[in-house]
Structure formats: C-alpha cells, structure tokens
N, CA, C and O atoms as a MOPAC input file, in Angstrom:
PM7 MOZYME 1SCF
protein

 N     -6.10500 1    71.77900 1     6.04400 1
 C     -4.81000 1    72.06200 1     6.39300 1
 C     -4.82200 1    72.26800 1     7.79800 1
 O     -5.61600 1    73.07500 1     8.28200 1
 N     -4.12400 1    71.70300 1     8.42300 1
 C     -4.14900 1    72.40000 1    10.10000 1
 C     -3.23800 1    73.58700 1    10.12000 1
 O     -2.62200 1    74.13000 1     9.20300 1
 N     -3.30800 1    73.84700 1    11.36600 1
 C     -2.26600 1    75.08500 1    11.46300 1
 C     -0.88200 1    74.74100 1    12.11100 1
 O     -0.62800 1    74.07300 1    13.11300 1
 N      0.10700 1    75.54300 1    11.04400 1
 C      1.51100 1    74.90600 1    11.46900 1
 C      2.04200 1    76.10500 1    12.46400 1
 O      1.37500 1    77.13900 1    12.48200 1
 N      2.84900 1    76.04100 1    13.03400 1
 C      3.59300 1    76.59300 1    14.50700 1
 C      4.92700 1    77.09600 1    14.02200 1
 O      5.14700 1    77.52100 1    12.88800 1
 N      5.75800 1    77.00300 1    14.97000 1
 C      7.24100 1    77.91300 1    14.66100 1
 C      7.79600 1    76.40900 1    13.57900 1
 O      7.19500 1    75.35300 1    13.38300 1
 N      9.17800 1    76.88900 1    13.03600 1
 C      9.48800 1    76.06500 1    12.18600 1
 C      8.79600 1    75.15400 1    10.83100 1
 O      9.36800 1    74.34600 1    10.10000 1
 N      7.32700 1    75.62700 1    10.80800 1
 C      6.41000 1    74.97300 1     9.89700 1
 C      5.93700 1    73.55900 1    10.32800 1
 O      5.27400 1    72.88400 1     9.54000 1
 N      6.27500 1    73.07500 1    11.61500 1
 C      5.95300 1    71.85200 1    12.03400 1
 C      4.15000 1    72.08900 1    12.52200 1
 O      3.52700 1    73.02300 1    13.02600 1
 N      3.92600 1    71.22100 1    12.22900 1
 C      2.23100 1    71.04800 1    12.08900 1
 C      1.69900 1    70.70800 1    13.66100 1
 O      1.97200 1    69.74400 1    14.37600 1
 N      1.00100 1    71.65000 1    13.86500 1
 C      0.22300 1    71.45700 1    15.30300 1
 C      1.07900 1    72.00400 1    16.30700 1
 O      0.47900 1    72.31400 1    17.33600 1
 N      2.44900 1    72.23400 1    16.30100 1
 C      3.31100 1    73.25100 1    17.31600 1
 C      2.59200 1    74.47700 1    17.55300 1
 O      1.81000 1    74.93400 1    16.71900 1
 N      2.85300 1    75.07700 1    18.76500 1
 C      2.50300 1    76.26600 1    19.03300 1
 C      3.71900 1    77.02400 1    19.45200 1
 O      4.86700 1    76.60500 1    19.30400 1
 N      3.34400 1    78.32600 1    20.05800 1
 C      4.51500 1    79.10800 1    20.05800 1
 C      4.58300 1    79.08000 1    21.62000 1
 O      5.56100 1    79.68200 1    22.06100 1
 N      3.65000 1    78.43800 1    22.68000 1
 C      3.80200 1    78.40900 1    24.08700 1
 C      3.88300 1    76.69700 1    24.30500 1
 O      3.17700 1    76.03100 1    23.54900 1
 N      4.58700 1    76.09400 1    25.15200 1
 C      4.70400 1    75.15200 1    25.72000 1
 C      3.89500 1    74.81300 1    26.87100 1
 O      4.18500 1    75.43500 1    27.89400 1
 N      3.04700 1    74.06100 1    26.94300 1
 C      2.12200 1    73.43600 1    28.22300 1
 C      1.99300 1    72.11800 1    28.19700 1
 O      1.54100 1    71.35200 1    27.34500 1
 N      2.51000 1    71.93800 1    29.38100 1
 C      2.57300 1    70.39400 1    29.69300 1
 C      1.83500 1    70.12000 1    31.03700 1
 O      2.20100 1    70.67300 1    32.07500 1
 N      0.84200 1    69.29700 1    30.99500 1
 C      0.15600 1    68.96000 1    32.27900 1
 C      0.44400 1    67.82400 1    32.98200 1
 O      0.62900 1    66.81900 1    32.29600 1
 N      0.56600 1    67.67400 1    34.63800 1
 C      0.69300 1    66.59200 1    35.12400 1
 C      0.01600 1    66.62400 1    36.16500 1
 O      0.42900 1    67.42800 1    37.00000 1
 N     -1.02200 1    65.95500 1    36.47600 1
 C     -1.87300 1    65.87100 1    37.43400 1
 C     -0.95400 1    65.53300 1    39.02000 1
 O     -1.00700 1    66.19100 1    40.05900 1
 N     -0.19600 1    64.36200 1    38.74800 1
 C      0.55000 1    63.83400 1    39.89700 1
 C      1.42700 1    65.16300 1    40.52700 1
 O      1.61400 1    65.23700 1    41.74100 1
 N      1.84000 1    65.98800 1    39.78300 1
 C      2.51300 1    67.20900 1    40.38700 1
 C      1.80100 1    68.70800 1    40.63800 1
 O      2.29600 1    69.83000 1    40.74400 1
 N      0.77500 1    68.35000 1    40.67400 1
 C     -0.19100 1    69.46300 1    40.77700 1
 C     -0.10200 1    70.63400 1    39.57000 1
 O     -0.34600 1    71.82900 1    39.73600 1
 N      0.25000 1    70.08300 1    38.49600 1
 C      0.08200 1    71.21800 1    37.41900 1
 C      1.33900 1    72.19300 1    37.59000 1
 O      1.30800 1    73.31700 1    37.08900 1
 N      2.16200 1    71.85200 1    38.12700 1
 C      3.31300 1    73.07700 1    38.41600 1
 C      4.07100 1    73.16100 1    37.29100 1
 O      4.51200 1    74.26500 1    36.96900 1
 N      4.31700 1    72.14800 1    36.59800 1
 C      5.33200 1    71.93500 1    35.41200 1
 C      4.59900 1    72.87800 1    33.97300 1
 O      5.14900 1    73.48300 1    33.05300 1
 N      3.22800 1    72.67000 1    34.29200 1
 C      2.60300 1    73.61700 1    33.05200 1
 C      2.77600 1    74.68200 1    33.18600 1
 O      3.13100 1    75.36500 1    32.22500 1
 N      2.53600 1    75.37800 1    34.79300 1
 C      2.74100 1    77.05000 1    35.33600 1
 C      4.27800 1    77.24300 1    35.08700 1
 O      4.64200 1    78.37900 1    34.78200 1
 N      5.29500 1    76.16400 1    35.19600 1
 C      6.53800 1    76.70600 1    34.88700 1
 C      6.90800 1    77.05700 1    33.42400 1
 O      7.67000 1    77.96800 1    33.09900 1
 N      6.16400 1    76.08000 1    32.45600 1
 C      6.56600 1    76.45400 1    31.20200 1
 C      5.78200 1    77.63200 1    30.55700 1
 O      6.22400 1    78.15000 1    29.53200 1
 N      4.51100 1    78.11300 1    31.19000 1
 C      3.55300 1    79.11400 1    30.79300 1
 C      4.50300 1    80.35200 1    30.69600 1
 O      5.60900 1    80.32600 1    31.23600 1
 N      4.18800 1    81.11400 1    30.20500 1
 C      5.12600 1    82.48500 1    30.22100 1
 C      4.20400 1    83.36100 1    31.06100 1
 O      3.00000 1    83.32500 1    30.80600 1
 N      4.65800 1    84.14900 1    32.04400 1
 C      4.07800 1    85.29400 1    32.91400 1
 C      3.22700 1    84.46400 1    34.02400 1
 O      2.27500 1    84.99600 1    34.59400 1
 N      3.65500 1    83.03800 1    34.31300 1
 C      3.17400 1    82.58300 1    35.32700 1
 C      4.39900 1    81.92800 1    36.03100 1
 O      5.15600 1    81.10300 1    35.52100 1
 N      4.47200 1    82.52400 1    37.49900 1
 C      5.42900 1    82.29300 1    38.39600 1
 C      5.45300 1    80.89900 1    38.60600 1
 O      4.37500 1    80.39500 1    38.92000 1
 N      6.58800 1    80.04400 1    38.48900 1
 C      6.78600 1    78.34600 1    38.73400 1
 C      6.96500 1    78.15800 1    40.47800 1
 O      7.72900 1    78.78900 1    41.20800 1
 N      6.11200 1    77.20700 1    40.81200 1
 C      6.08600 1    77.40100 1    42.07100 1
 C      6.42900 1    75.31100 1    42.06800 1
 O      6.22600 1    74.61200 1    41.07600 1
 N      6.92300 1    74.81100 1    43.34800 1
 C      7.08700 1    73.24700 1    43.22100 1
 C      5.56400 1    72.70400 1    44.10500 1
 O      4.84100 1    73.44800 1    44.76800 1
 N      5.41800 1    71.63900 1    43.94300 1
 C      4.07800 1    70.75300 1    44.42800 1
 C      4.29000 1    71.23600 1    45.71300 1
 O      5.34300 1    71.45900 1    46.31000 1
 N      2.54500 1    71.42800 1    46.21600 1
 C      2.40100 1    71.67200 1    47.74000 1
 C      2.62500 1    70.38500 1    48.32900 1
 O      2.08800 1    69.35500 1    47.92200 1
 N      3.55800 1    70.46500 1    49.45300 1
 C      3.67700 1    69.27500 1    50.50800 1
 C      2.72500 1    69.64800 1    51.62200 1
 O      2.59200 1    70.80400 1    52.02400 1
 N      2.09600 1    68.64700 1    52.07800 1
 C      1.40400 1    68.73900 1    52.94100 1
 C      1.57400 1    68.89000 1    53.99600 1
 O      2.54900 1    68.15300 1    54.14300 1
 N      1.24500 1    69.59100 1    55.61900 1
 C      1.84000 1    69.92200 1    56.50700 1
 C      2.30600 1    68.46100 1    57.69900 1
 O      2.96500 1    68.63000 1    58.72500 1
 N      1.79800 1    67.18000 1    57.24700 1
 C      2.26600 1    66.39500 1    57.87200 1
 C      4.08400 1    65.83600 1    56.88700 1
 O      5.08400 1    65.31400 1    57.37900 1
 N      3.83100 1    66.21500 1    55.57200 1
 C      4.83100 1    65.90000 1    54.88100 1
 C      6.18200 1    66.88600 1    55.20400 1
 O      7.33800 1    66.65400 1    54.85000 1
 N      5.68400 1    68.06500 1    55.98900 1
 C      6.88900 1    69.15500 1    55.84000 1
 C      7.37400 1    68.78300 1    57.19400 1
 O      8.56100 1    68.91800 1    57.49400 1
 N      6.25500 1    68.19500 1    58.23600 1
 C      6.73000 1    67.87600 1    59.57300 1
 C      7.88700 1    66.77300 1    59.48900 1
 O      8.90400 1    66.81600 1    60.18100 1
 N      7.63200 1    65.90200 1    58.66400 1
 C      8.32900 1    64.64700 1    58.62100 1
 C      9.75700 1    65.10800 1    58.25800 1
 O     10.71900 1    64.89100 1    58.99400 1
 N      9.85800 1    65.93100 1    56.75800 1
 C     11.14200 1    66.24400 1    56.38700 1
 C     11.91600 1    67.31200 1    57.29800 1
 O     13.08100 1    67.61800 1    57.04100 1
 N     11.21800 1    67.85700 1    58.36400 1
 C     12.17000 1    68.42900 1    59.28800 1
 C     12.72500 1    67.72900 1    60.11500 1
 O     13.91800 1    67.83900 1    60.39600 1
 N     11.52600 1    66.47300 1    60.89400 1
 C     12.21500 1    65.65900 1    61.66500 1
 C     13.50700 1    64.89500 1    61.38900 1
 O     14.47200 1    64.64700 1    62.11300 1
 N     13.21400 1    64.58200 1    60.05500 1
 C     14.77000 1    64.03200 1    59.32300 1
 C     15.96800 1    65.04500 1    59.32600 1
 O     17.13300 1    64.71900 1    59.55000 1
 N     15.52500 1    66.34100 1    59.04500 1
 C     16.56400 1    67.13200 1    59.11000 1
 C     17.43500 1    67.39100 1    60.24300 1
 O     18.64800 1    67.56800 1    60.35400 1
 N     16.31700 1    67.35600 1    61.16400 1
 C     16.93400 1    67.64800 1    62.79300 1
 C     17.96000 1    66.24600 1    63.21900 1
 O     19.05400 1    66.25600 1    63.78200 1
 N     17.27000 1    65.25500 1    62.79400 1
 C     18.32600 1    64.12800 1    62.94300 1
 C     19.58500 1    63.84400 1    62.42000 1
 O     20.47900 1    63.11300 1    62.84700 1
 N     19.49900 1    64.61000 1    61.32700 1
 C     20.88200 1    64.57800 1    60.41300 1
 C     21.81300 1    65.68000 1    61.22400 1
 O     23.01400 1    65.49000 1    61.41300 1
 N     21.04400 1    66.96300 1    61.71900 1
 C     21.89600 1    67.86000 1    62.29700 1
 C     22.38900 1    67.21200 1    63.71200 1
 O     23.48900 1    67.37600 1    64.24000 1
 N     21.54800 1    66.61400 1    64.07700 1
 C     21.88400 1    66.30900 1    65.66000 1
 C     23.12100 1    65.14200 1    65.64200 1
 O     24.08000 1    65.13800 1    66.41400 1
 N     22.89200 1    64.29400 1    64.71700 1
 C     24.21100 1    63.26600 1    64.43000 1
 C     25.83700 1    64.16100 1    64.15600 1
 O     26.93100 1    64.10000 1    64.71500 1
 N     25.25700 1    65.00200 1    62.95200 1
 C     26.37900 1    65.76600 1    62.64000 1
 C     27.19400 1    66.49200 1    63.91400 1
 O     28.41400 1    66.39700 1    64.05100 1
 N     26.36000 1    67.19600 1    64.77700 1
 C     27.03200 1    67.94400 1    65.69800 1
 C     27.65800 1    66.77200 1    66.62700 1
 O     28.68200 1    67.13100 1    67.20800 1
 N     27.24100 1    65.43900 1    66.88100 1
 C     27.70600 1    64.39000 1    67.95600 1
 C     29.23100 1    64.24700 1    67.23700 1
 O     30.22700 1    64.06800 1    67.93700 1
 N     29.31100 1    64.35300 1    65.64600 1
 C     30.80000 1    63.99700 1    65.06000 1
 C     31.67400 1    65.20200 1    65.62700 1
 O     32.62500 1    65.00900 1    66.38300 1
 N     31.29700 1    66.37800 1    65.22500 1
 C     32.20600 1    67.62200 1    65.54900 1
 C     32.27000 1    67.47600 1    67.07500 1
 O     33.42800 1    67.44200 1    67.49200 1
 N     31.55900 1    67.40500 1    67.77100 1
 C     31.83800 1    67.35800 1    69.54300 1
 C     32.79400 1    66.31900 1    69.67600 1
 O     33.58900 1    66.48600 1    70.60000 1
 N     32.92300 1    65.32200 1    69.01800 1
 C     33.92300 1    63.97800 1    69.22400 1
 C     35.45500 1    64.66100 1    68.87700 1
 O     36.42800 1    64.72700 1    69.62800 1
 N     35.32200 1    65.13500 1    67.50100 1
 C     36.44900 1    65.46200 1    67.37100 1
 C     37.07000 1    66.52000 1    67.76400 1
 O     38.28700 1    66.62500 1    67.60800 1
 N     36.33900 1    67.45400 1    68.32700 1
 C     36.58800 1    68.81100 1    68.99300 1
 C     37.17800 1    68.35900 1    70.78600 1
 O     38.06100 1    68.98600 1    71.37100 1
 N     36.58400 1    67.40600 1    71.24700 1
 C     36.97800 1    67.06100 1    72.45800 1
 C     38.18400 1    66.43600 1    72.55800 1
 O     38.89100 1    66.57100 1    73.55600 1
 N     38.57400 1    65.58300 1    71.36900 1
 C     39.80600 1    64.92900 1    71.46600 1
 C     41.00100 1    66.11200 1    70.84600 1
 O     42.07500 1    66.25300 1    71.43000 1
 N     40.74300 1    66.69600 1    69.94300 1
 C     41.82900 1    68.06500 1    69.94700 1
 C     41.72600 1    68.79100 1    70.87500 1
 O     42.81300 1    68.94800 1    71.43000 1
 N     40.89800 1    69.34300 1    71.34000 1
 C     41.30900 1    70.14600 1    72.37200 1
 C     41.89500 1    69.31600 1    73.72300 1
 O     42.65700 1    69.99900 1    74.40700 1
 N     41.68700 1    68.13800 1    74.13800 1
 C     42.52400 1    67.75500 1    75.32400 1
 C     44.05400 1    67.36000 1    75.02300 1
 O     44.99300 1    67.30800 1    75.81900 1
 N     44.03000 1    67.07800 1    73.53700 1
 C     45.36500 1    66.80300 1    73.05400 1
 C     46.49900 1    68.16700 1    73.05300 1
 O     47.66700 1    68.26400 1    73.43100 1
 N     45.63200 1    69.03200 1    72.50100 1
 C     46.20800 1    70.51300 1    72.32500 1
 C     46.75000 1    70.82700 1    74.07800 1
 O     47.91300 1    71.14400 1    74.32900 1
 N     45.73300 1    70.67500 1    75.10200 1
 C     45.90500 1    70.86200 1    76.14500 1
 C     47.04900 1    70.12700 1    76.91200 1
 O     47.91200 1    70.59500 1    77.65400 1
 N     46.83400 1    68.97700 1    76.56200 1
 C     48.35600 1    68.24000 1    77.33000 1
 C     49.28900 1    68.42900 1    76.35700 1
 O     50.23100 1    67.65300 1    76.52100 1
 N     49.39300 1    69.00700 1    75.58800 1
 C     50.78600 1    69.35300 1    74.93800 1
 C     50.91300 1    70.67300 1    75.60600 1
 O     51.81800 1    70.88200 1    76.41400 1
 N     50.26600 1    71.32700 1    75.37600 1
 C     50.68700 1    72.66000 1    76.26500 1
 C     51.13700 1    72.66700 1    77.71900 1
 O     52.01900 1    73.41100 1    78.14800 1
 N     50.41200 1    71.71500 1    78.49200 1
 C     51.14800 1    71.30400 1    79.68900 1
 C     52.38300 1    70.63400 1    79.67200 1
 O     53.24300 1    70.85100 1    80.52500 1
 N     52.54200 1    69.72600 1    78.62800 1
 C     53.76000 1    68.95700 1    78.51100 1
 C     54.83100 1    69.87600 1    78.69100 1
 O     55.67600 1    69.79000 1    79.58200 1
 N     54.76000 1    70.86600 1    77.71200 1
 C     55.77600 1    72.05300 1    77.41400 1
 C     56.14700 1    72.97300 1    78.54300 1
 O     57.33800 1    73.23800 1    78.70800 1
 N     55.02000 1    73.60100 1    79.51600 1
 C     55.12400 1    74.05800 1    80.35900 1
 C     55.77100 1    73.08800 1    81.70700 1
 O     56.75100 1    73.40800 1    82.37900 1
 N     55.27800 1    72.34800 1    81.81000 1
 C     55.63900 1    71.22800 1    83.03300 1
 C     57.16100 1    70.47000 1    82.60100 1
 O     57.73700 1    69.91500 1    83.53600 1
 N     57.77300 1    70.42500 1    81.35500 1
 C     58.59400 1    69.74000 1    80.79900 1
 C     58.38700 1    68.04200 1    80.95000 1
 O     59.29900 1    67.27400 1    81.25500 1
 N     57.52600 1    67.79800 1    80.77500 1
 C     56.81800 1    66.14100 1    80.54700 1
 C     56.58900 1    65.91200 1    79.22900 1
 O     55.44300 1    65.54400 1    78.96900 1
 N     57.28800 1    66.01400 1    78.39000 1
 C     57.11700 1    66.01700 1    77.01800 1
 C     55.96600 1    64.87600 1    76.48200 1
 O     54.94900 1    65.19900 1    75.86900 1
 N     56.23600 1    63.85500 1    76.74300 1
 C     54.89100 1    63.01400 1    75.88700 1
 C     53.64200 1    62.60400 1    76.87400 1
 O     52.57200 1    62.22500 1    76.39800 1
 N     53.88200 1    62.71900 1    78.37400 1
 C     52.92800 1    62.19200 1    79.13700 1
 C     51.57700 1    62.68700 1    79.06200 1
 O     50.53600 1    62.04200 1    78.94000 1
 N     51.74600 1    63.89300 1    79.15100 1
 C     50.12400 1    64.57500 1    79.09400 1
 C     49.60700 1    65.00600 1    78.06800 1
 O     48.53900 1    65.61500 1    78.13000 1
 N     50.22400 1    64.79500 1    76.93600 1
 C     49.77600 1    64.62400 1    75.35800 1
 C     49.01200 1    63.25600 1    75.26100 1
 O     47.85600 1    63.13200 1    74.85700 1
 N     49.76900 1    62.33100 1    75.65600 1
 C     48.98100 1    60.88900 1    75.54300 1
 C     47.77000 1    60.89400 1    76.22100 1
 O     46.65600 1    60.61900 1    75.77600 1
 N     48.19500 1    61.33800 1    77.68800 1
 C     46.95500 1    61.46600 1    78.44500 1
 C     45.61800 1    62.04100 1    78.02800 1
 O     44.47600 1    61.58900 1    78.09900 1
 N     46.11300 1    63.17400 1    77.57200 1
 C     44.74600 1    64.06500 1    76.78600 1
 C     44.07700 1    63.36300 1    75.76300 1
 O     42.85600 1    63.26800 1    75.63900 1
 N     45.03800 1    62.82500 1    74.96000 1
 C     44.47700 1    62.24400 1    73.68700 1
 C     43.69100 1    60.96500 1    74.24100 1
 O     42.63500 1    60.81000 1    73.62800 1
 N     43.92000 1    59.99700 1    75.24400 1
 C     43.17500 1    58.72000 1    75.94000 1
 C     41.75100 1    59.51200 1    76.45600 1
 O     40.58000 1    59.27100 1    76.16400 1
 N     42.34000 1    60.55900 1    77.34700 1
 C     40.89700 1    60.90400 1    78.14100 1
 C     40.11700 1    61.66400 1    76.86400 1
 O     38.91900 1    61.38300 1    76.83400 1
 N     40.44100 1    62.32100 1    76.09900 1
 C     39.60400 1    62.81000 1    74.90100 1
 C     38.98300 1    61.76600 1    74.13400 1
 O     37.92200 1    62.00100 1    73.55700 1
 N     39.63500 1    60.42200 1    74.05500 1
 C     39.22900 1    59.36700 1    73.03800 1
 C     38.03200 1    58.91200 1    74.06100 1
 O     36.94900 1    58.82800 1    73.48100 1
 N     38.00000 1    58.65800 1    75.20000 1
 C     37.05000 1    58.09600 1    76.08300 1
 C     35.91400 1    58.99400 1    76.35900 1
 O     34.76900 1    58.54400 1    76.31400 1
 N     36.10900 1    60.03800 1    76.59700 1
 C     34.92500 1    61.46900 1    76.87200 1
 C     34.40400 1    61.25900 1    75.42600 1
 O     33.35200 1    60.62100 1    75.38700 1
 N     34.83700 1    61.59900 1    74.38900 1
 C     34.20700 1    61.41800 1    73.03200 1
 C     33.57000 1    60.18500 1    72.84700 1
 O     32.35600 1    60.21600 1    72.64500 1
 N     34.15000 1    59.09400 1    72.87600 1
 C     33.23500 1    57.78600 1    72.60000 1
 C     31.83900 1    57.97800 1    73.64600 1
 O     30.73900 1    57.84300 1    73.11000 1
 N     31.89700 1    58.29000 1    75.13000 1
 C     30.82700 1    58.49600 1    75.76000 1
 C     29.98900 1    59.43300 1    75.57500 1
 O     28.87100 1    59.41000 1    76.09000 1
 N     30.43800 1    60.44300 1    74.77100 1
 C     29.43800 1    61.58600 1    74.17400 1
 C     28.82800 1    61.05700 1    73.36900 1
 O     27.63700 1    61.03200 1    73.67700 1
 N     29.11200 1    60.44600 1    72.14600 1
 C     28.71200 1    59.61000 1    71.08600 1
 C     27.74800 1    58.47500 1    71.73300 1
 O     26.53400 1    58.47800 1    71.52700 1
 N     28.17500 1    57.84200 1    72.25600 1
 C     27.17400 1    56.73600 1    73.03300 1
 C     26.10900 1    57.31600 1    73.73600 1
 O     25.07100 1    56.66300 1    73.84000 1
 N     26.20300 1    58.62300 1    74.32300 1
 C     25.00000 1    59.07700 1    75.11900 1
 C     24.20400 1    59.80400 1    73.97800 1
 O     22.97400 1    59.84500 1    73.93200 1
 N     24.99800 1    60.33800 1    73.12200 1
 C     24.10000 1    61.24100 1    71.82300 1
 C     23.22100 1    60.00300 1    71.25400 1
 O     22.00000 1    60.16000 1    71.28900 1
 N     23.66500 1    58.94300 1    70.79900 1
 C     22.93000 1    58.32300 1    70.00400 1
 C     21.91500 1    57.00800 1    70.69700 1
 O     21.17400 1    56.31100 1    70.00300 1
 N     22.05800 1    56.88000 1    72.03000 1
 C     21.27200 1    56.09400 1    72.66900 1
 C     20.21000 1    57.31800 1    73.39800 1
 O     19.12300 1    56.96700 1    73.85600 1
 N     20.56900 1    58.47800 1    73.43500 1
 C     19.64500 1    59.28000 1    73.91000 1
 C     18.62100 1    59.94500 1    72.99800 1
 O     17.61100 1    60.50200 1    73.42700 1
 N     18.95700 1    59.84800 1    71.68400 1
 C     18.13400 1    60.07100 1    70.51200 1
 C     17.08400 1    58.78200 1    70.22300 1
 O     16.03300 1    58.94700 1    69.60400 1
 N     17.52300 1    57.44500 1    70.76900 1
 C     16.68200 1    56.54400 1    70.95200 1
 C     15.60200 1    56.32900 1    71.85300 1
 O     14.64800 1    55.56700 1    71.69900 1
 N     15.90700 1    57.24500 1    73.01300 1
 C     14.86800 1    56.97700 1    74.19700 1
 C     13.78900 1    58.04800 1    73.80400 1
 O     12.71200 1    57.93400 1    74.38900 1
 N     13.90200 1    58.94300 1    73.01300 1
 C     12.81400 1    60.20000 1    72.98900 1
 C     11.65300 1    59.61800 1    72.07200 1
 O     10.65600 1    60.30000 1    71.83200 1

C-alpha cells in the first residue's frame, strides 16, 4: 500500500512543491512553507533594457502633459488679459492659437529629439 496524504488521496503530501527550471525554481520556493518567495532573477542587461523602455514612456507622457499645459496656460492668460483690457474674445483666441502652435512645436521637438539620441 502507498502512503496517503490529506483527504485520503494516494500520493498526496502536506506540502506543495512544484519545480520549474525555466523560472529559476521560484514557484517551488513560493509554495514551500518558511521559504521567502522571490521572482525570477533578471540579468543586468534585461534590467537596463526595462529601464530604457520605462524612461521612454515617461518622456512621451511628459511631452503630452507639457502640450496640454502650454495650451491651458496661454488660454487662461489670454482670458485674463481680455477681462483687464476689455477685448473679450481676441486675446483668448490668440492665446489658444499660440498655445497650439507652441505645443505642437514642443511635441515635434520632443519626438524628433528622442530619435536623434
């Protein structure tokens, strides 16, 4: 007769252990009691590649935020000047147009500047 584990199942044990050589055995250590779980060890080249990708995402996110802030600030500045000088739509529209042109120039420079490096 073979050994029975919990629930009377043949071959079952109290401790789960799975070995996976492709993942560095981290699954077995995560399932083993008393052993801290850790992810697969990435090589230094993989880590630096991951950081490069993250930096490029952050760079393009900041370009979008800068585009929006440029337009918003120039529109609000034009609106404020319109109220002070009693030129209601003129400076608000001018601020919007200058903001759009300046924002697009910033986006183009940011995107092309990243390709030059």
